[in-house]
N, C-alpha and C positions, 0 to 999 in steps of 0.2 A: 760156598757154604755161608749161610747167614745165621749167626748165633746171637741170641739176646743175652744181656747181662742179668744175673740174678738180682731180684729186688732185695732191699734191705730186710734182713730177718728171714729170708727164704732162699732156697737153692733153685727154685723154679724159674724158668725163663719165659713164662707165658705172660701175655698182656703187654709186651714191650713194643709191639707194632711191626713185627716181621711180616706177618701175613698180609696186613693192609698195605704195607710198602710194595709187596709183590702185586697186589690187586691194582694199585695205582700204576705200576709199571705196565701191567697187562692192558689196562685201559688206555694208557698213553700209546701203547704199541698196537692199537686199533682192534682190540677185542670187542665183542658185542657188549654193550652196556646192559642189555636186558638180563644177561646171565652173570653180570659182575657184582661183586659185593660192594663195589663203590656206589652202586645204586642205593644201597641201604644206609649210607651215611647221612645223618640228619643235615638238613640245609643250614641249621645254625652252627654246625661244626665245620662244614665245607660248603659254602654257598654254591648254588648251581652255576653261577657265572665265573667261578674261579677257573683259571686256565691251568690245566694239568699238562706238563711238558716233559719230554725226554729228549736229550741231546745224544746223538750217535755219530760215530765216525765209521763210514762204510767205504772201505777202500780209501780213496782220497777225497771222498765227499763228506762234507759236514752237513748232517741232517738233523733237523729239529721237528718233532711232531708235537702239535698243540691241539688239545681238545678241551671242551667244556661239557659238563654234565647237561647243561641247558640246551646244548646243540650237539648231542653225542654223535649224530650222523653227519656232521659238517666239520670234519677235522681240517686242519691246515698243516701242510708240510713245507718246510723251508729246506732247500737244497743249495748249499753254497750261497746263501743269501737270497735266492730266488724263491718267491712265495707261490705255492700252489694250493688253492682252496677247492674244497670238494663239497658237493651237495648230497653225495651218497657215500656212506661208509665203504661200500663194496668198491667204489672207484678209487678211494684212498688206499684200500688194502691192495688192490691190483697194482697201483702206482708204486707202492712201497715194495712189493715183491720184485718188481722190475729193477728197483734200485739195488736190491740185495744180490742180484745175479752177477 
Protein backbone atom coordinates (compact mmCIF):
# COMPACT_ATOMS: atom_id res chain seq x y z
CA UNK A 1 0.00 0.00 0.00
CA UNK A 2 1.26 3.46 -0.86
CA UNK A 3 -0.02 6.29 1.29
CA UNK A 4 0.66 9.98 0.92
CA UNK A 5 1.16 12.25 3.87
CA UNK A 6 -1.41 14.97 4.38
CA UNK A 7 -0.26 18.41 3.40
CA UNK A 8 -0.05 21.16 5.96
CA UNK A 9 -3.49 22.46 6.85
CA UNK A 10 -5.31 19.60 5.13
CA UNK A 11 -6.05 15.95 5.86
CA UNK A 12 -6.15 15.14 2.13
CA UNK A 13 -3.37 13.02 0.65
CA UNK A 14 -3.88 14.05 -2.96
CA UNK A 15 -1.17 15.60 -5.09
CA UNK A 16 1.82 14.05 -3.34
CA UNK A 17 2.94 11.94 -6.32
CA UNK A 18 1.64 8.44 -5.59
CA UNK A 19 -0.04 7.98 -8.97
CA UNK A 20 2.81 9.37 -11.05
CA UNK A 21 5.27 7.15 -9.17
CA UNK A 22 3.20 4.15 -10.27
CA UNK A 23 3.11 5.51 -13.83
CA UNK A 24 6.92 5.77 -13.90
CA UNK A 25 7.19 2.24 -12.54
CA UNK A 26 4.79 0.93 -15.21
CA UNK A 27 6.75 2.75 -17.92
CA UNK A 28 10.02 1.29 -16.63
CA UNK A 29 8.38 -2.15 -16.58
CA UNK A 30 7.80 -1.87 -20.34
CA UNK A 31 4.20 -0.68 -20.57
CA UNK A 32 3.16 1.09 -23.77
CA UNK A 33 4.12 4.75 -23.77
CA UNK A 34 1.13 5.73 -25.90
CA UNK A 35 -1.28 4.82 -23.09
CA UNK A 36 0.92 6.06 -20.25
CA UNK A 37 0.40 9.24 -18.25
CA UNK A 38 4.20 9.63 -18.40
CA UNK A 39 3.61 10.82 -21.98
CA UNK A 40 1.69 13.83 -20.64
CA UNK A 41 4.53 15.12 -18.45
CA UNK A 42 5.91 18.36 -19.89
CA UNK A 43 9.44 18.17 -21.35
CA UNK A 44 10.54 21.00 -19.07
CA UNK A 45 9.60 18.90 -16.03
CA UNK A 46 11.11 15.60 -17.22
CA UNK A 47 13.16 16.00 -20.42
CA UNK A 48 12.59 13.35 -23.07
CA UNK A 49 16.17 12.07 -22.82
CA UNK A 50 16.05 11.38 -19.06
CA UNK A 51 16.61 7.69 -18.38
CA UNK A 52 13.88 6.07 -16.31
CA UNK A 53 15.15 2.92 -14.60
CA UNK A 54 13.97 0.18 -12.32
CA UNK A 55 16.22 -2.30 -10.51
CA UNK A 56 14.86 -5.76 -9.77
CA UNK A 57 16.03 -9.01 -8.26
CA UNK A 58 14.44 -11.93 -10.11
CA UNK A 59 15.52 -15.15 -8.49
CA UNK A 60 19.28 -14.69 -8.35
CA UNK A 61 19.43 -12.35 -11.32
CA UNK A 62 20.02 -8.64 -10.90
CA UNK A 63 17.95 -6.91 -13.57
CA UNK A 64 17.84 -3.23 -14.53
CA UNK A 65 15.42 -1.92 -17.13
CA UNK A 66 16.24 1.47 -18.69
CA UNK A 67 13.98 3.55 -20.93
CA UNK A 68 13.80 7.09 -22.24
CA UNK A 69 10.68 8.83 -23.41
CA UNK A 70 12.58 9.93 -26.53
CA UNK A 71 13.24 6.27 -27.41
CA UNK A 72 10.27 4.60 -25.75
CA UNK A 73 10.39 1.59 -28.09
CA UNK A 74 14.14 1.03 -27.58
CA UNK A 75 14.60 -0.10 -23.96
CA UNK A 76 17.73 -1.65 -22.56
CA UNK A 77 17.83 -4.46 -20.02
CA UNK A 78 20.86 -5.35 -17.95
CA UNK A 79 20.99 -8.86 -16.52
CA UNK A 80 23.82 -9.46 -14.06
CA UNK A 81 25.77 -6.69 -15.79
CA UNK A 82 25.19 -7.96 -19.35
CA UNK A 83 23.49 -5.35 -21.55
CA UNK A 84 20.68 -6.27 -23.93
CA UNK A 85 19.40 -3.47 -26.18
CA UNK A 86 16.18 -3.70 -28.13
CA UNK A 87 14.86 -1.90 -31.19
CA UNK A 88 11.27 -3.01 -30.54
CA UNK A 89 9.32 -2.81 -27.30
CA UNK A 90 7.68 -6.17 -27.99
CA UNK A 91 11.08 -7.89 -28.13
CA UNK A 92 12.04 -6.39 -24.77
CA UNK A 93 8.70 -7.45 -23.26
CA UNK A 94 9.20 -11.02 -24.50
CA UNK A 95 12.77 -11.11 -23.17
CA UNK A 96 11.61 -9.80 -19.79
CA UNK A 97 8.81 -12.39 -19.54
CA UNK A 98 11.40 -15.12 -20.10
CA UNK A 99 13.47 -13.78 -17.21
CA UNK A 100 10.50 -13.94 -14.88
CA UNK A 101 9.83 -17.64 -15.57
